[in-house]
Each structure stands twice: as structure tokens, then as C-alpha cells.
N, C-alpha and C positions, 0 to 999 in steps of 0.2 A: 504493500500500500504506500502511495506517495505521500509527500508532506502535505499537511492540512493547509488548505487555501483560506484566504480571508472570507470568501463566500461560504465555505464549509463552517467556519467559526461562527458566522452570523446566524446560520440556521441552527447550529448547536446551542448557541446562547439563548435563542428563543425557546428551544426545548427546555433548557435549564430553568428558565423563568416560568415554565408551565404553560406556555402559549400553546393552545390546541388548534386554533384556526387562524389563518391569515387570508384576507380577502384582497384579491388583486387581479392584475392583467399583465401579460408578458410584453416584452419589447427588447430590442437589442441593447438598450442601456442597462438591462439587468440580466443579460444572458448568463453571466457567470453565476449569479445567485440562483437562477433557474436550474443550472446544472448541479449546483450543490443540493438543491431541494430534491432533485431526482436521486442523487447519491444517498440522501438521508431517508429514502423510502417515503417521501411525501409526509414527513413529520417535522413541524406541525402540518395539518391538512391545508393545502392551498385550495381555496374556493375561487374558481374563475368566474368573475362577474362579466357582464356584457360591455361594461364601460367603467373606467376608473372612478368616475363620480359615484356610480352604484357601489363599487367596492368600498369607498369611504363611508357611504351611508350604511352599508352592511356592517362595517366595523363599529359604527356609532350604535346601531341597533343591538349588536352583540354586547357592547360595553354597557348600554343602558339596562339590559335585562340580565346581566351577570354581576355588574360591579367590577369586573376584571378589565384589564386594558384591552381595547380592540386594536388590531394591527391591520394596516392596509399597505399595499405594495404596488408601485408603479414604475414605469420606465422613465427615462429622462425626457426633457422637453415637454411635448404635448401630454404625455401620460401623467407627469407630475402636475401640470397645470389643471388637468381634469379632476384631480383630487380636491381642489380648493373648496368647492361648495360644501362637500361633506365634512371637511375639516372645520370650516366656519360654523357649521351646525354643531359640531362637537364643542367648539370654543364657546359658543353663546349659550349652550345648555349645560356647560360644565361637565363634560364627559371625557374620561381618559382614553385617548386614542394615540397610537404611535404610527407615523408614516415612514416607510423606508422607500427612498426613491433613488433611481440611478442618475448618473451624470456622464457627460462625455469624458473621454480619456483626459487625464491630467495634462498630457503633452499638448492637447488641443485647446484647453481652456484659455480664453482670451483671444482666440483666433477667429471669432465669428464663425465657429464651426457649425456643421449641421446639428440641429436640435440643441445647440448650446443656449441655455437660458441661465441667468444669474439666479439660481434656485435659493441661495441663502437670502437674497433680497426678496424674492417672490414669497417665501414662507415666513419672512420675519414678523409679519403682523399676525397671521393666523396661528403660528406656532411660536409666539414670542417668548413663551416660557423656556423653550429649548429647541434650537435648530442649529445644526453644525454639519459642515462638510468634512469628511475624513480625508486625510492626506497620507497617513502612514498606517501599516498593519497593526502596530502596537496600540493604536488608539481605541480599537474596537471593544474591548471589554467595558471601558469607561463610557463610550458613546452609547452603546446599547443599554447598559445598566442605568445610566442617568436618564436617558430618554424614557424608559419605562417607569422608573421611580418617580420622575418629575410629573409624568402624565398622571400617575396615580395620586401623588401627593397634592398636586394643584388642580386635579380634575380638569385637565386641559389637553389639547393636542400638542404633540411634539414631533420632531422630524429629524432623521439622519439621512445625509446625502452621500452616496457611495459612487465615486467615479468608476467607470466600467473597467479600466485597466487595473485598478486597485483590487477589484473583486478576484482577479486571477493571480494576485501576488501570494507567495507563501506567507502564512500567518506566523507572526512572531509575538510571543507573550511579552508584555512590558517587563523589563528587568528591574530589579531593585536598585535604582540608580537616580542620579540627579536629573530633574525635569522629566521624570516619568510618572504617569498617573496610574495608580492601582485602583481596582474596583472589585465588587462582589455582587452576587445575586441575592435578592431578598428585600422585602419592605413590609412593614406592618403599620396599619393606620393607628396613629396615637389617639387617645381619648382626651379631649380638651374640655375642661369645666371651669367656668368663672369662679372667682373666689366668693367667700361667704358674704362679704360686704356688698358686692354687686348683686348677688342673688337676693339679699335682703331688700335692696332698693327696688328691685323688680317686684318682689312680693308686696311691698308697700303700695305700689301703684295698682297692681291687680286686685289686691284686697279692698282698696278704696273705691273701686269701680262698682257701679250698680247695673250697668248694661255692657257686659264684656263680649266682644267679638274676637274670634280666633281665625287666623288665616294661615293655612299650611301649604307648603310646596313640596317638591321632591326631596328636599333635605330632611323632611320629617318622616320619611318612609320607614325608618327603623324605630320610630318613636310613636307609632299609632296608639298603643295602649296608654302611654303617658299623656298624649294629647287628649284622649278621651277622659282620663282621670282629671286632668286640669279643667276640662270643660264641665265635668260633673261638679267639681268643687266650686267653680266660679259661676255656675248657672249660665254658661255661655253656649252659643252656637258655633259651628265650625264651617267655614268656607274653604274651598280648595282652588289654588291656582291650577292652571290646566296641566302643567307637568306633574302636579301632585294629585291628579284625579284618582289614581289607584292607591293613595295613602289610606283612605278611610272608606268604609262600606257605605254606599249610597242608600242603603236601606235603613241606616241608623237614623232615628227621628230627629237628631240634633245636627245632622250634616246638611247644610244648605246647598251643597253642590258647587259647581264652578263659579268663578267670579270674573267679571270683565265683559267685553263685547260678546263673548260666547257664553256668558254666565246666566244665572237664574235670577228671578225676581226676589226670592228669599235672601240670596246673598246681597243683592242691592239694598233691600230694606234693612237688613241687619247692619250693614256698614253705614247707612245713612242715619240709623237710630242709635248706634252705640255711643258710650262715653269712654270706653277703654278698648284699645286694640292690642292684641298679642299676635305677632307674626313669627312663625317658626319655619325655618328652612325654605324661604321663598324670596325671590327677587322680582315678584310680580310688578310689571312696569307701569301699569295704567293707574296713575294716582287719582284720576277723576272717579274711579270706582272705590276708592278708599274714603274714609270720613273726611269732612272738611278739616283743614289743618288746625283750627282752634276748637274743634268739636270734641276730640278725644285725646286722652293721654295714651302714650304708646310704649310698648316693650317689644324688642326684637331679639330673636335668637338665631344665629347663623354661624356656621363653621368658618366662614370666610370673612375676615374683618374688613375686606375691601367692599363687601356688599352690604355692610351695615349702614343704616341711616340714609339711604339714597332714594327712598320712595316716600317716606313719611317722617316728619320731625319727631323721632322717637325720644322719649324721656330717658329710657334706660336701654343701652345696647349691650347684649351679652354675646360674646364671641365664644362659641363652644359647640360641641357635639349635641345634637338635638335631644337624643335619648338620655344621655348622661346629665345634661343641663336641666332638663325637665324633672328627672328623677331627684336631683338635688333641690329643685325649687318646690316640688310638690309638698313636702312637709311644712313649708313656710306659708302655704296658702290656707286661708280660712274658708270653711264651707259657708256659702251664702244661704241664708234661710228663705229669703224672698225668691221664689222661682218664677215669678210672673214674666220676666223678660224671656227666659228660656221657653216657657209655655207659649208665649207669643210667637217665638221663632218656630217652634214645632208646628203650630197651627198654620203658619205661612207655608211651611214645607209640605204639609199634608195637602193643602189646597193646590200648591204648585204642581205636584205630581198628577193631580186630577186634570189640571189645565194641560199639562204636557201630553197626557194620554188622549185627551179630547182633540188636541191639535193633530196628533199623529194619526188619528182615525178619521180625520176630515177627508172628504173626497178630493181628488186631484186628477190631473190629466197627463198620463194615465195613472201613475202611482205617486203617492205622497212620499217624498224622501224620508220624512221623519218616521213614517211607519216602518220603513226598512230597519231602522235602528231600534224602535220601540219593540217590534216583534222579536228581535234578536235577544234582547235583554234577558227574558226568563229562560231562554234556551242555552245561554252561555254556560259551558262547563266551568266548574269551580276553579280549575287551574288554567283557564284560557288566558292567552296573551292577545291584546288588541292593539294594532297600530293604525294610526289615522294619518292621512295626508293633509296638507293645508288646503284651504278652500272651503266650500260650503259643507263638505263632509265633516270638517272639524266642528262646525256648529252642532250638527246632530250627534256626533260622537260626544261632545261636551255635555249636551243637555238631555239626551234621550237614553243613553246607555247607562245602566246601573251597574257600577263596579261592586263586586262582593269581595269579601276577604279571601285572599289567596290568588286573586286575579292580578294581572299586570297590564298596563297600558301606557303608551307614549306617542308622541308626535314631535315634529320640529317646533319647539316652543318659542324661543326668542328670535331665531332667524326666520321662522315661518316660511321656509322655502318649499316650493312645489317639488314633488318627486320622491320623498323618502318613505312613503307608506309601504310600498312593496319591498324595497330592499331592507327596510327595518324588519319586516316580517321574515325575510330570509335570514338575516342575522339572528333574529330571535329563534328561528327554527334550528339553526346550527348550535345555538346556545342551549336550547331545551328541546331536543328531538322527540321527547315523549309527551310534549304538551301541544294542544291544538292552538293554532295561531290564526287570527283573522285580521286582514288588512281592509280598511274601508277607504276608498279613494274616489275622487271625481274623474270624469272622463278626460279632463284636461291633463291632469297628472298622469293618467294612464297612457295617454298618447305621448306625453313628454318622454317617459322612460319605463313606465310600468309594463307595457306590452313586451319590451325587450327582456325584462327580468323574468317574465313568464318562461322564457327559454332557459334561464338559469334554474328556475324551479323544476322544469321538466328534466333537466340534466341530473339533478341531485335527489329528487324526492324519494326515490326507492331506498335510499340509505336511512331514512328517518324511521324510527321505531313507531311513531304515530304519523301517518302520512297526511293528516289533515292540515292543510294550509288553504284558507279560503280568502279569495280576493273578491270583495263586493264593489262593483263599479256603478256609480251613479251616472247613468247614461242619459244626459239631457241636451247634448250638443251645444252646450253653453259654458263659457268660463264664468260660472255662476257667481262666485264670491265677488269678483271684480265688477261684474255687471251690477250687482246690488250696491257695491261701494260707489260706483259712478252715479247711480241714482240718488242714494241717500247722503253722500258726502259732497258730491260735486254739483248735484242738481241737473245732471245731463242724462238724456235718454240713452238706452243701450246702443252702442256703436257696433252694428252688426259685423262690419269688416274685421274688427278686432276680437269680437266676442263669440261669434258663431264658430262651432267646430264641425269638421266633417264627421259623418257617421262612420262607425266601425263595428264589425261583428265580434265583440269581445268574447262572448261565450263560444261562438263558432271557432274563433282563433284558438281558444284554449283546447277545444276538442281536437283541432288539427295537430296540436302538440302532444296529444295523448292524455290530456288532463280532462277533468270534468267541466262541463259548461251548462249553465242553466240560465234561461232568459225569463225574466219576470216582467210581464206587461199588464197584469191585472192584480188588484189588491188582494184577492183571495188566494193568490199564488205565493204570497210572501212567506208565510209560516212554513208551508211545505217545502219551499226552496231552501230555507235555512236548515230544516230537519234533514233534508236529503244531503246537503253539503256537509253537515256535521256528522253524518253517519257514513260518508263516502270512503272508499278505499284508496283515494288519491286526492291530490289538491284539486280545488274546484274554483271556477270563476262564476260568480253570480252577476249577471248583467241586468241591472234594474232600470227599467225605462221610466225615469222620474220627471216630474213636472218642474221646469225651471222657474216658474212664477210663484212657488211657495216661498214666502219671505222668511229669511232667517232673522226673526224679530229679536232685537236686543232686549235685555231685561228692563230697560227704561228708555223710552223713545224721547230724545231731546227735541225741543221745538224746532231747532234749525235742521235736524234730520228730516222731520216731517215736512217742513217747507221745501227742502231740497228734493224730496221724493215727489211732491206735488209739481214742482217746476219741471222735473224730468218727464212727468206724464203730460203736462201741458205742452211740452215741446214735441210731443208726438211719439213717445215710446211705444213700440209695437205691442208690448204686453200690458198696456195701461188697464184695460178692462179686467184682465186676469189678476193683476196686482191688487186692484181695488177689492175684487171678490175674495181672493185668498187672504189678503191682509185683514179685511174686515172679519172674516170667519175666525182667523187666528186670535185677533184681539178680543173678539166676542167671548172666547172661552174663559178669559180672565174674569169677566163680569158674571158669567154663568156660575163659576165656582167660588164666588166671593163668600 
């Protein structure tokens, strides 16, 4: 056996870190690494995406649903560039992902050579926590170890760049010598807890409040029990930021559901009526959905001190692990005897679910998109993983799907990019091959890249212990979310040249790939379609022919939004009649269930 090459060491080091899957696409800038992968017997498993952006999204999905580092791989130049959108998704949602990218030969760098891109500069923003280009074999233990460790510690993307000629160099371990950097494998998450003085200040604020509202995000996922204990002591309700939708059970009577543009009326009412706000593990960005700045006293708990106090003028900021910090805080909280505030919240939640069901069951042409989600909720397996794309699908994912304990769900939260729904689901499936995974996407996102990733699903699905991966497509031939934003925010009618989509046979295409395909064009087909897909022996695409004029009503309609919508209709919006009819029916349900 010949001497170990740098490329062999890279693959070996990933094995030593326990990396099980790497999502990527080949190219001549990483041919040396591909050869090493082959020599290593495809360990870690290389998952071939259809596009490098999809590989990055798959790594993000894998990391989101495991808590481990997601790893993606791309060639030099265009391959590296294609990773950027997925890596920005990781950056903005605080997800640990490491990218390994090729580069032209060291002898050609600076020569305006083919596919030569200044990759350090290119990745300097998205992977600002750690991005380095290797120049010597002795650097590699440190580069790989730090890239993985920093990705985990900072919950951020990192990047190492490997020139193509260096991949074929003999590997040399760094000697114990001057200006040599040594390294090792391994990292453990520390548990950070604020001191007793800070906890006491927070307890004083919370104990003094009469109407406490709690907002949780994905950072509270490990602290669900402690959040509920705090809510019980404080007589509070709990709202969820969208990335924290799976933190708490939606069937809990004090959980108001999502907050924000895609949120619920109980969450809005609670925030507008509270006198105290406790935020746990959330960087929820829309301050207009939080209490007025002089209305409530605030306490925030977050593991990242950089994210403290940037959304609301908090009185007490606690930097620490959510579970450990709440555990230390709970003994300092006094149980409130007056439960009228919490009972008011419970009543609002009970009415809201009736409103939601009524809206979902309203007639539409041909299928109400809300009903696709509402009918799915009671059928979801207890260990289901749900991924949503951006767009109108995210509205119904947020409001109509009831998460139960044990389920997981996510979407592109802060970047809100189109396209991650299907690749997230693929990443989730490689992370948890024994669990059913459902992706809910619009036809715009499906045409953008989801169709191509069905090919990836067809390539790998027979390896999964549980073959169920369902992609539900809202087929309405409209870039629906943007159409509604144009109407309600700009006061402009739908611009058909930009908004109309060509029709495509999603279910038929799935069948052509050897997958299941079900077309739903009548409301009474919905439940049966979900049952068929959830019992299928292979991945399935459900193509739902939905009505684009069902409005994604926000929890609170501002006067300027209503005026903008009226202007859009007066300017000749093609869907004006349907908008009035569907919007009136939707708002009417709020009055029916008062």
C-alpha cells in the first residue's frame, strides 16, 4: 500500500469525527478527494444531489434534524458558488454545516485560470466564523478539526478550500516543532447558566407580572418540559416562532401556536395584552408582533449573547442554555393564584382552532389548500418529520398542522429562501431512515428544484428502512405568496407575466421515476390520498390542485393592508371576485366562532 495522500487523510478524518453522510456533487476540482472516497469504500456515505445548492440544503436538513454537523462537498469555481444559498440558510438559522470545496492547482492561482475564483473572499461572509484555504499537507488535521468544532460551537457554516494538486500530495502529520499547529478530534457542548444574581433579577420581573406571555424558538427545543412548568407557575400562554413550531405540542391548551405574519390570532392577542414577556431561544425578527415597547417588561434567555436584546428592550438578559437556565430559574418563580389571564388565553385558542377548521373546510376551486394540511394533521404518525418550503405552503404549515410531541418540523426560517423543502426532506431521511418524512411545497419551489430532487429520491429510497417520503405539491400555477404580497403590501394587481407558472404533471412525473403519484382535484379525495401515501411502499408525490385565491389571512389585518388589497382589485386584478368571496368567507369564520 502506498503512502497516504492528503485526500485519503481528509476522508479518514471525517470518519474519525463520526460523519456518516456527506452531500455533494463531483467535479475535476475534487477528483483527488473522489478517488480517496472510493478507496475508503464510500465511508462516510457520499449522497449525490442533482445540484450543489441541493447538496447544501440537504446538509442543512440533516444538521437540523440531528444536531450533528452537516457536511457538503463541491468542486471549484461554479460548484463552490452553487453552495452559497444553502450555506446562507445555515448561517441565518444557526445550523452547523461544514463545506469542503476544491480549488484550482496552487501553481495556477493568480493566473486567471479556468474556474479560478477567489473562494476565500467568496465565502468570507457566509462562513465568516471559519474559512481557510490549505497550502500544505501538515495543515489538514487542524483545518478539518477546527472547521467542524467551530461549526458546532457557533452553530454556523464553515468552509475549507483544498487546491486540486494538494489533494494528491503525500500526507505529512505536523511535527512537534516551531510554527506547527497540532489538533485533535472531539467536542462537547458546554452547559452555560447565568449566575444567581441575574436569575434573581429575572425572577423578580416575572413574579411581578400579572399577564405573562412566553415566546419560544428552536433554542428551547431541549427545554419543552421546563417551558411548560414556567408557564404553569406564571399562568402564562406560550407562542412559538416558526423555527420553534415543533418545540411544544399544539394540542396543549396553553400553546397559542405560531406568531408573526404566518401566526395565529391567539398569539397576536396574547402579545398585545400582556404586561410581561419571556423569550426563550428565539431571535424572532418581527417586532411589530411583539408588545409595544413600553407595554411590557421583558426577560430573554438565549445561548448566544450576540442575539440578546435585539428584538425587544429587555429588562433582564440571560445568556445560557435554555434547559439549564430555566431549571435554575424555576425554583425562584412564585405560582400565581389568579389564573384569569391564562383562562382567557385558553378560550382564545379553543375558538381559534374552530375558526381554522371552518376555514379549511370552506369550498374552493377546486381544492382548498388549507384543507390539505388540516386533513393531514390527525393522520401524522407520532414520529413524523415535516419540512415546508417558503411561500404560501408555509402559511398553512404554520397555522393548520398540529405538531405533537415526538414530531419534528422545519423550514428556511430567516433566509426564507425558495427550494429547501424537498432537499431538507432528503437530508432528514438520511438522518432518520426509519421515520416517515413529509415535504409540503408550492409548485413554484417544485419547479425551481424540487422536481430534480425527485430523481435523487428515486436513486436512494430503496436503502431506507421506512420508504415513506411524501412530497405534497400545491399545484395552483401561481407564485402565490408573492402574488398576495403584491396585492396586500404594494396595492398592485397580480402581474401575470411574473406570477403565472406553466402547468406540470407532478404526480405523473413521479410515476415515471418509479415513485408513487396521486392527483387530488376534489375535496373528498384529500383524506384518502394522505392515507394511501402514508401506507405506501415507496415515496409518493401528492399533486393537489388548489385554489390560488384562498387568502393567507394574517392574524391581524392592518388598515393599510386592507386598503392596498382594495387598490389592487380596483386596478383590475383578474381574481378580484374570487378574492372578495374567499376573503369574506374566511373572515366570517372568526365572527361565527366568537
